[in-house]
C-alpha positions in Angstrom: 0.4 -0.1 -0.2 3.0 2.4 0.5 3.6 2.0 -3.2 0.9 3.4 -3.9 1.0 6.4 -2.3 3.6 8.3 -4.3 1.4 7.2 -6.8 -2.4 8.9 -5.7 -0.4 11.9 -4.4 0.6 12.2 -8.9 -2.2 11.4 -10.3 -4.7 13.5 -7.3 -2.3 17.1 -8.2 -3.2 15.8 -12.0 -6.6 16.1 -11.2 -6.8 18.8 -9.3 -4.9 21.5 -11.6 -6.5 20.4 -14.5 -9.8 20.6 -12.3 -8.4 24.8 -11.4 -7.3 24.8 -15.7 -11.2 23.7 -16.0 -12.7 26.1 -13.9 -11.0 29.0 -15.1 -10.8 28.6 -18.8 -13.0 26.2 -19.7 -16.0 26.6 -18.2 -18.0 29.5 -19.6 -19.0 32.4 -17.9 -22.3 32.4 -16.0 -24.5 34.7 -17.5 -25.7 36.8 -13.8 -23.2 36.8 -12.1 -19.5 36.6 -14.2 -16.8 35.5 -13.2 -17.2 35.3 -9.9 -19.5 32.2 -10.3 -16.8 30.1 -10.8 -16.0 30.0 -6.9 -18.7 27.5 -7.3 -15.9 24.8 -8.3 -14.3 24.9 -4.5 -17.4 26.0 -3.0 -19.7 23.2 -3.8 -17.2 20.3 -4.0 -15.8 21.4 -0.8 -19.4 20.6 1.0 -20.1 17.6 -1.1 -16.5 16.5 0.6 -17.0 17.6 3.4 -20.9 15.8 4.1 -19.2 12.4 3.1 -16.8 12.8 5.1 -19.1 13.4 8.1 -20.9 10.7 6.9 -17.9 7.8 7.3 -17.4 9.8 10.8 -21.2 8.9 12.1 -20.6 5.1 10.6 -17.0 4.9 12.3 -19.1 6.5 15.3 -21.9 3.4 15.0 -19.2 0.8 14.9 -17.3 2.2 17.5 -19.8 2.0 19.8 -20.9 -1.1 19.0 -17.8 -3.3 18.8 -14.9 -0.8 20.3 -13.3 -1.2 17.2 -10.3 1.2 18.0 -9.6 0.9 14.0 -13.2 2.9 13.7 -12.4 5.3 16.2 -9.5 6.5 14.2 -11.7 6.5 11.0 -14.1 8.6 13.1 -11.7 10.9 14.3 -9.3 11.2 10.7 -12.6 12.2 9.1 -14.1 14.1 11.5 -10.6 16.8 11.5 -10.3 16.8 7.2 -14.3 17.0 7.2 -14.2 20.0 9.3 -11.1 21.5 7.1 -13.6 21.2 3.8 -16.3 22.4 6.0 -14.1 25.6 7.6 -13.3 26.1 2.9 -17.2 26.7 2.6 -17.4 29.2 5.6 -14.9 31.2 4.3 -15.4 30.4 0.5 -19.7 31.2 1.1 -18.9 35.0 1.8 -16.3 35.1 -0.9 -19.1 34.6 -3.3 -22.2 36.6 -1.6 -20.8 39.3 -0.9 -20.2 40.6 -4.8 -23.5 38.2 -5.5 -26.3 39.0 -2.8 -24.0 42.8 -1.5 -23.7 41.0 1.8 -20.9 39.1 3.4 -23.8 36.8 5.7 -27.1 36.6 5.9 -28.0 35.6 9.4 -31.4 34.1 9.2 -30.7 32.4 6.7 -30.9 28.5 7.3 -28.4 27.2 5.0 -26.0 29.3 6.2 -26.4 29.0 10.3 -26.9 25.3 10.3 -23.9 25.2 8.8 -21.7 26.5 10.8 -23.4 24.8 13.7 -22.6 21.5 11.2 -19.1 23.0 11.5 -19.0 24.4 15.6 -20.5 21.3 16.3 -17.2 19.0 14.9 -14.4 21.4 15.9 -16.3 20.9 20.1 -15.9 17.1 19.2 -12.1 17.6 17.9 -11.6 19.7 21.0 -13.6 16.9 23.3 -11.0 14.4 21.3 -7.9 16.4 21.7 -8.2 17.8 25.6 -10.1 15.4 27.5 -8.3 12.4 29.0 -11.1 10.7 30.8 -11.5 7.7 29.7 -15.1 7.2 28.5 -13.6 10.4 26.1 -13.8 8.5 23.2 -17.3 6.8 24.0 -18.3 10.7 24.5 -17.5 11.7 20.8 -18.9 9.0 19.1 -22.0 10.2 20.6 -21.4 13.5 19.5 -20.9 12.6 16.3 -24.5 11.3 16.5 -25.6 13.6 17.4 -24.2 16.0 14.7 -24.6 13.8 11.6 -28.4 14.4 12.3 -27.5 18.5 11.0 -26.1 17.0 7.3 -29.0 16.4 6.1 -30.7 19.9 7.4 -27.8 21.8 5.8 -28.7 20.0 2.3 -32.0 19.6 2.4 -32.9 23.4 4.0 -33.3 25.1 0.6 -36.1 22.5 -0.3 -37.7 23.3 2.5 -36.9 27.1 3.6 -36.5 30.4 1.9 -33.1 31.1 2.1 -31.0 33.6 0.2 -29.2 30.6 -1.7 -31.0 29.8 -5.2 -33.0 26.9 -5.7 -30.4 23.9 -6.7 -30.1 23.4 -9.9 -28.9 19.8 -9.5 -31.9 18.1 -8.9 -34.2 20.9 -8.3 -35.8 20.7 -11.4 -33.3 23.9 -12.9 -30.1 23.2 -15.4 -26.7 23.9 -15.7 -24.7 24.3 -19.2 -23.0 20.7 -19.2 -19.5 22.5 -19.8 -19.8 23.9 -16.2 -21.3 20.4 -14.9 -18.1 18.5 -15.7 -16.2 21.4 -14.5 -18.0 20.5 -11.1 -17.9 16.4 -11.1 -14.7 16.9 -12.1 -13.7 19.6 -9.0 -15.3 16.8 -7.2 -13.4 14.2 -7.4 -10.1 15.6 -8.1 -11.4 17.1 -4.0 -12.6 13.8 -3.4 -8.3 12.3 -3.8 -6.6 14.9 -1.8 -9.1 14.3 1.2 -8.8 10.1 0.9 -4.9 11.4 0.8 -4.9 13.3 3.8 -7.2 10.7 5.8 -4.9 8.3 4.7 -1.8 9.6 6.4 -3.8 10.4 9.1 -5.0 6.8 9.5 -1.3 5.7 9.4 0.0 8.5 11.8 -3.0 7.5 13.9 -2.2 4.6 14.2 2.0 4.3 14.4 0.8 7.0 17.4 -1.6 4.7 19.8 0.4 2.2 18.9 4.1 3.7 20.9 1.0 4.9 23.3 0.2 1.7 23.9 4.4 0.6 23.9 5.1 2.4 26.4 1.8 2.0 28.6 3.3 -1.8 28.8 6.8 -1.4 29.3 5.7 1.4 32.0 3.4 -1.4 33.5 6.7 -3.8 33.8 8.7 -1.1 34.8 6.0 -1.1 37.8 6.3 -4.4 38.2 9.5 -5.2 38.2 10.1 -2.4 41.6 7.6 -3.9 42.6 8.7 -7.5 43.0 12.7 -5.6 44.1 11.5 -3.8 46.9 10.0 -6.9 48.3 13.5 -8.2 49.8 14.0 -4.9 51.2 11.2 -4.5 52.9 10.8 -7.8 54.8 14.6 -7.4 55.9 13.2 -4.2 57.4 11.2 -5.9 58.9 
């Protein structure tokens, strides 16, 4: 598997470069928004990637709660970390896109904007809990929080179907239409982002697995050392009597 990583890295870099070329050169200019709309090729794929990663986090958390699988716990924390990164990209690119189109950076009453921010806060809280809590129940509490946080993902996605928001009605799956070249570029960008996210998750998984193996080895050494010290002190304590 290690030999595949450099190959996948080259393929991902090529896909990202190709997606950028498609977004800036090949895709046509939007008739209403002009060139500023091209941020869609980063904003939307980032959102889709974050949703997928949070779904993986949800499944891995449920598996951990049922089986107490250490690898499932690692998958959960890694997918949450990378998901937060992509969700942050969504929250940054959204206002940049909104300012010239809507005339405002942020609409406080917009359900999609608010629910996306809440989603980001939930998973940041999840990571803070994993990072700073030393309780024996930390992993279970984090898994429960992840299951709760996953409930916000459908609300974010379907909000524009059921609520009036600043966001336009969905073009894909919502009865609208998109220029085939735009859709082609959007899907290529998403594929590139998925490959990039996979590489990051793969690297983090290997690193986290190695970290836990080292921590477990240190814990075993400490137990062995404590046991040896206890045995060494027993004759001394008897002689002192």
